[in-house]
N, C-alpha and C positions, 0 to 999 in steps of 0.2 A: 505493501501499499504507499503510496507517494504521501506526503507529508508537505503543504501546502506552504506550511510554516517554516521548515527549518531552508525550503526552496527559497525562501526571502532573504536568509539571512546566510547561506553556503552556495559556494560556485559549484561544488558535488554534493553530494547529498548520502549516496551510498559507496560502498568499497569493498572492492575483491580480496584486502589483501591487507595484511600490515604497512608493508610497503605503498602499498596505494593510498593508504591512508595518512601515511607520513609525508607525500610526494602531492598531495594532491587536496589535501582539508584546507579551506582558504576561506575567509568570510568575507560578507559583502557588509559593509556598515554604513546604514543610513545617514544623511546628513545630519538628520533631528528626530534619534531614537528615543523613546518613551517608554517601557515596559508595558505598562500601564493602558497604553493608548494602543501600541503596535502590537501589541501579542494578545494581549487581554478580552480588549475589545474587537479585536480584529476576530478570535477565536469565536466572541460571543454573536459575530455577524455569520463567522461560517459556520459555527455547530452549536447555535443558539443552546440546543435541549441535551448536548451531551454534559455526563457528569465533569465534573473539573476538581472538587473537594469533597472527599466523603470523610467527617469528622464522628468520631464517640468518644464516649470516655468512660472513668471505671467508677460512675455513678449508673450506668446502664441507657443514659442519651444516645441522641444519633442526630446529626442535622448533614443533608446533602444540598449542594450548590452546585447547578448547574453551569456554564460558562454566561450565560445571561443571568441568570443571579448575581454572578460575582461582580458584572457590571453595573445592574441596578443597584446593589449595596455597596460597593465601592461610592459609585457615585454620590448616593447619599452622605457615608463617613465625608470624602470632599469637603458637601457642603457644611455640614456639623464642623470640620474644622476650621474652616475657612472661619465661620460663626464666634468660633470663640478667640480667632486673630489670630489663627498658626496663617503662615504666608510661605512665600516661596522664599527660600533660602533661612530659613527657621530651622533649629535643631532640635529635634524630639525625640524623647526615649521612650521607648517599647519593652514593659515590662508586665508580658501578657501569657506566661510561660507556654501552653500548646492552644490556649483558648483559638476558638475557630477566628475571633475579632484581629487576631494575629497579620492572618493574610490580607482580610479588608481593608485595615488601618494601612498597613505597607504600600497596600495599592493606591490607598487614596493618596496617603503623602505622596508620591510620584507624581500623581497626577497635577499635583497644588505647589510641587517642585520645593518642598519642604527634605529635609534632610534626615531617614531612620536610623535612629542607633539603637538597634535591638541589645536588650541588659537580660539578666539572668535575674532569677528571684531568690536568688542566695545572696544577693548585694545588701551590705548594711547602711548604716547612715552615713560611716568613714567613706564607703565605696560610691556610694551616692553621689555626697558633696565632691568628692575630688571629679566627678566626671560631669557634674553641672560647673565648678567651675571653669574647669579645664577647657570646655566645648561652649561656654556659656549657651546652655540647653533652657531652650524656650519655655517647654512643658515636659510634661511626664505622664502617659497613657497606660495606668496599671491594673494590675489585678486587685479586686475589691479583698482582699485576704489580711488577714486583722494585721499579721507581721508583715507586708509589704507596706500597709498606709501607713503603720508606727514609723518604718522605715523613711519611709517619704517624708513623712511629715517632720521629722527630725531636722532632715536635712533640709528642709523648707525653713527650719526656724532659723537655721544657719546662715542659711545662702536665701532670703525672703525676693531676689533677683528672678526667682523661679516663678514665670508667670501663671502657668496653668498646673492644677494637679486634677487629673481625669481619672477616675473610676469606672471599670465595666462591672463592678458589682462582684458578686451580690453584698459589698455594703457601698455605701457612698456617703462618707461624713459630709460633716458642717462644713463650708469653705470649701468643697468637693464640686467637678462638674459631673454630670452624671451621662457617663457615654449611651448606654442606649438609648436612655428618654431623647438624648439630643438628636439622635441616627433616627430614632422613631419619627420624629418632627419634620425631618427634612427634608427639600425637596431635592432630586437629581440634579447632580451638578451639572453645567453646561455650559461654561467657561471655554476661552480658546485654552490650547497647551502652553503651556509657560518658559519650558525648560529645551536647552540644548543638550547636543550630546557631551558636550564639556562640562555641564552643569554636574556640582556633586548631587549624589542619591541616598547613599547609605556610610553610615561609618562605625566601626567596632572598635573597643576597644580590646587592645592583645591580652593573653590570659594572662599575662605577666608571673611567666614562670620562672622569670630573673626581674627583680628591678619593678619598676610603676609600670603601670600597664601601658602602653602607647597608642595613638589614637589612629587609624589607618581609616584611610577614606577613601574611597571610590568615585568615580563619573557613572552618568546613564549608560555606557558600553558594556561596565560590568555586568549583567544580568547576559548581553549575549556570549561571553566568554565564558558560560557553562553550560552551550550548548555541546562541547568535547565532555564535559562532566556526566550530562545523563543519555546524550543519544550514544555516545561511543566507550562510556566506560557502566553507566547503568544499563547501557543498551537498550534503552527506551524506545516504545513507540506508540500509534494512536493504538487505546485499546488498554496500554498497561495499568496496573494498579502499584501505586511505588509505596514502599514504607522506608524513612530514614528518622533512624531513631537519634531523637536531639531537638534538646531544649532547644526554642527560638532564639534565646539570649547567646545561642553560640553561631559562629561562623556557619556552622554545618550546616544550619538552617538554609540557609541559602544556597547554598550549595546541593542542599539533599531535597529540598521541599518547599521550592519555591520556582526560580528562575528556569532554570533548564529543563526541567522537568515539564513544566508545563509548555515551555517551547517546543518538545519533544511532544507535546499531544498529549501525553499520561494524564492520569487522575492521580490527585497526588490523596494517600491515605495518611489520614493523623489518629493518631491515640494519645488522648487525654488523658496525662495518669500521676497521682502523685506522689507516686513507688514504685520503682521499677521491680517486677515479678515475673523474670524469666518466662514461668506457664502462662500470665496472661498473654504476653506476644507473642507468644505462641500458640495460643487459644486463638487469637485475633485473626493470624495469617491464615488457619482454616475456615472460620467462619465465613471472613471476607472474601477469601479465596486473590489473598494479595499474590502477585506474579513477580515483584521484585521488590528487595532488602537491603538496607545496609546498616550498619551501626558499627561502633567501635569495638576494637576489638573484646574487651572489658563486658563485651553482652556477649559475644561468641562464648567466652570463656566460661558465665555463667548459663547459658545456653545446653554447651555438651554437655553438662552435668546434672540434666532432666532426662527422664527417661522419655527420648523423643519420640516412641515408638508411639506413645499416649498422643501427638498430635499428627493433624492431616496437613502434610507441607506440600503436597501434589502439586497446589497450583504454582509453586515456586518456579520460575525460570531462570534466575539471575542471581546471585547474591555479594554483593560487595563490600567494602571496609576499608574505614581510614580512621586517624586520627591519631593512633599511637600504632606504631611497627606491628605487623600482625605474626606471632609466633607460630613457628611451621609446625608444631606438636597440636596447635589448635585447631590449621588447619587440615591436618591430618586424620584428626577426630571427627569435624565436621562432615567432611568427603565419605568416609568413612559409614558414617552413622545417615545420612543423607543423598550420598552421591552426587550432591551439588560442592564443589569448587569457590571458593570465596577468591575474588578478584580484589586484590588490592590497587589502591588510590593514593598518593600523595596529594599535598597541597597546603597552603597555607591561608590566614583570615589575608594574608597580602593578595593573595590570587584565587585562582580556581582550582583544577585540577593539573598538576602539574607533570605527572607521572603516573602509569597507570598501566594494568595488563587488562589489555581490550581484549575483543571477543577472538580476533584473528590469531592472538598469538600462545603458543603453551604455557599456563601458570608454571612459573617455578614458585615452590612454596617458601616463603619469607621474603621473595620480591616485590620490590615495588611494579616493578614491570619497568616499560617504557616512554620515555619523552613525550607527552601531548604533542602533537606538530605543531599547533598555535603558537608555541615557546620556545626560544631558538638557546636552549638549555647546553650546561656544558658544566664538568665538572672540574675546579680550578682548586690546586695546591696553592700553599702561602705566597709563593714566588708569582704568583699570576698563572703561570703555566699549567697546560692541561694536565690533567692526571691520565696516565694510562692506563690500562687491564688493570684490575687487582690494585689497583693504586687508590688508597684514601683521597677527596677532594671534596670541596665546599660544594654545592649545587650554588650555580648561581646561571640568572636568566641575561642573557644580552640586550641592550634596548636601547640600540642603535634607532629601531624604527619602535613606533608604541606596539606593546603588547597587549592586545583585548583579552580584559581580565585581570591584569596587574593593576596594583593602586596607585593611585595619585602619589602621593606621599604620605608622612607623617604628620599628621594635623598639628600645625604649631610646635613643629619640632625636626628646624631644619639641620639641626647634628645629628640626632637619630639617623634624620633623611639622609646625609651624606656619608656617614658610617656604613651605611646599608648598601647605597646608593653611589656607586663612582667609577671611573675609567672604564665607563659604556657599559657596568652589569650592576643588577642587583643582587647581592650577596643574600642565599637565604639562611644563613647560620644554621644548616645542616649539615653532615657531613654522611656521605655513602661513596661507596665505591661500581665500577661497572666491572660485567663479565665479558667474557669474548661475543655473547650475541647481544649485546648493547644494552641487559637491561640491570636496571641499580637496585643496590642494595641498600639498605637503610645502616648507619654506624650509630649515628646520636647528633645530638645538637652538639656545634663546638665547642661550647663550652660546659661538655658533660664529658667528656674523653676525658680519660684518667690515662697520666704518664704515672709507671711502676716499674723503676729497677731497670731504665732505659727502655720499657715497654709501650706503648700505647693502646690502651683498653678501650675501644669501645664499651658503652653499658648496655647496647641492645642483644651482643653476642652473647655477652653473659647470661642477660634474662633470658636469651631462647636456649640455652642449655639447659637454667634451671627449669624452664616453663615444660621443657619432657619429662619431669620427674611427676609421678602423681601426686606428690603432698601437695604441690605449689596453685596456689589458683591466681596470684598477682605477686611480684616481684619489681624492686626498684634497685639496681644497680649505681652505688655510687664512689667516690672516691675516698678514703681518710690518711690525713697526714701524717707520714711517718718517718720517723728521724733516720733508718738504714734503707727503705726504699724510696722515698720521697713523698710516696703515697702507695696504699694496700685497698686492695677492693675489700668492699663490704657490701653484702648483700642484706637488703630492707624486705624480709618475706611475709605473704599471707597463706596459711595452711588452711586446706579443704577441712572441713568440719570433721572429717572422718581420723584428721592425723592430728587436731589440733590438742589432743591430752598425751603424742608420743613428743612432743614440742622439748628437745633437753638438747647434752653435746651427743649422744649415739646418731640421732637425728641430722645434725650438722656436718658431723661427718660423713655421713651416707650422702647428704646433698653435694659437701665440698669434694666429695669424691665420682660422685654423678657428675659434674662440670668438668673435674679432669681428663675423665674418661669420649664425656660429648666434645669438648672442645679443646686448645692447646691448653696443656694444664697451667702456664703459668698466666690462665686469666681467674683461677677458681677463684672464689672470694673466701681472704681469711678473716673477715669477720662476718657472722650470720646474726640479726636478730629478727626475731617474730612477733609481728604486730597484729592488730586485729581489722585495720585498715592501712592505707596507702593514704598522706598526703594529697589532692589533687587540686587544679584551678576548679574554676565553676563550670569550664565547660569537660573537665572529667581527664584531661592531663595530667599525668604524674609529677610532682613539683620536688623532682628532685636536690634543689635547691634549698626547700625546707629543711629535708633530713641532711644537708649539708652542716647549713646552720645550725640544725639542733645538734648534731654530732660532738659542731666546733665547743657551743655554749657548755657543752659536758664535760670539755678538757679543759675549760677556760677555769 
């Protein structure tokens, strides 16, 4: 089936091989692109009654939106936002969890030219104040949950320049705008488009795995950059029902449950839940016949510990992962149980999917795949030269020409922008090596590499070795200063529930010997700590820096 939307933005939409894809993938960029008008409103014209969004929650509620419904509702939201003073160029923070209002509000902000700042519900008063002051945020639209409302109120007391506090319910306190009532009373927006492709559309605060979060800002061409993500990594098409497990405060939400998926013609499936339960996700796949699934490796780790024979996964056609590198042990187990290969992808808040295992190439468990052809990707050593086969290098994007999907800058932080973006390249800060087939293999963040007795040890290779032991659910590898070796390897480990009572010296020795046999012996963790959970960012990434800081304080 041809896809009229893909044909608007790509010179060629179907490819016979990876070589064909890499040589002939090329964008058509409209002079004045706006995703809300040029994709969503166009789908509403072409296929008004086709299902765009299927939303359900853990309370048994369900809402279905056709493309015509989406157009109507986003136009009403746009009118409402204008009525409370939000206009082109204003920065608006969204703390909306997985409520369906997130999608309606995002599109409405695009139409009126305001800049959306999705944020996680885990933000505290301190986090919100930092963001509001850093970006001069005009308004906050959020869930009416008591804790979120309290944090926003406390932030407003410290920074009263915040113009609007808007609640979608269930609670709407005094002094707050009532989103649902305002939208219900609004007429549909009929104004002219006010944006250019070069205008800002979206901004994220980075996860902050080290230091303060930076502001990553994108322009209106960013959604087009996700065509590769959705059509040629998620492998979506008209008729697909796609579920990406991600809170809307994380950039993975725009990766996996918004732009590219709708351009590809898929229907978005959203499960709005308060607490992650593997069995709930698995049951939804069977009940709604989900065809495409994407989740971080942590989700798969917990899923394979369920009795998967109790769930109907027969509708699944394609499964993918990103967010952290995928350990081959998880891949192997999922394939054994389901017969499905987990296709890995790699990218950042600063871009879209940069490297991926596409449908045309053989999956190599543990590899990210090969570079997406929209980016000119290189592996550079410290001296700026290209890394050879098997050599570690930093993933860098050549930027002599505009790279569709790549961020514009770190907003209001020219120093950080220049540190990462110089000499014609954007340096991602992530290390990898390339094999003889051109596949990329993740090593770790540049600042996570451990130097011990002259060796350079990437945390991921040790984590991968540990993850092949049945006792280990999650782990993080860090370096601990050592007078003799410079640094030694430490493993912080979350054990499976059936192994927790075995935590002790014997299990430590068993795990150390397991690593020695699985990878180079010098990489084994000389220090092992068992914990109930690992410190993570709001987006779910492991904060190795927090483990290092804790260890440093303990030695002080």
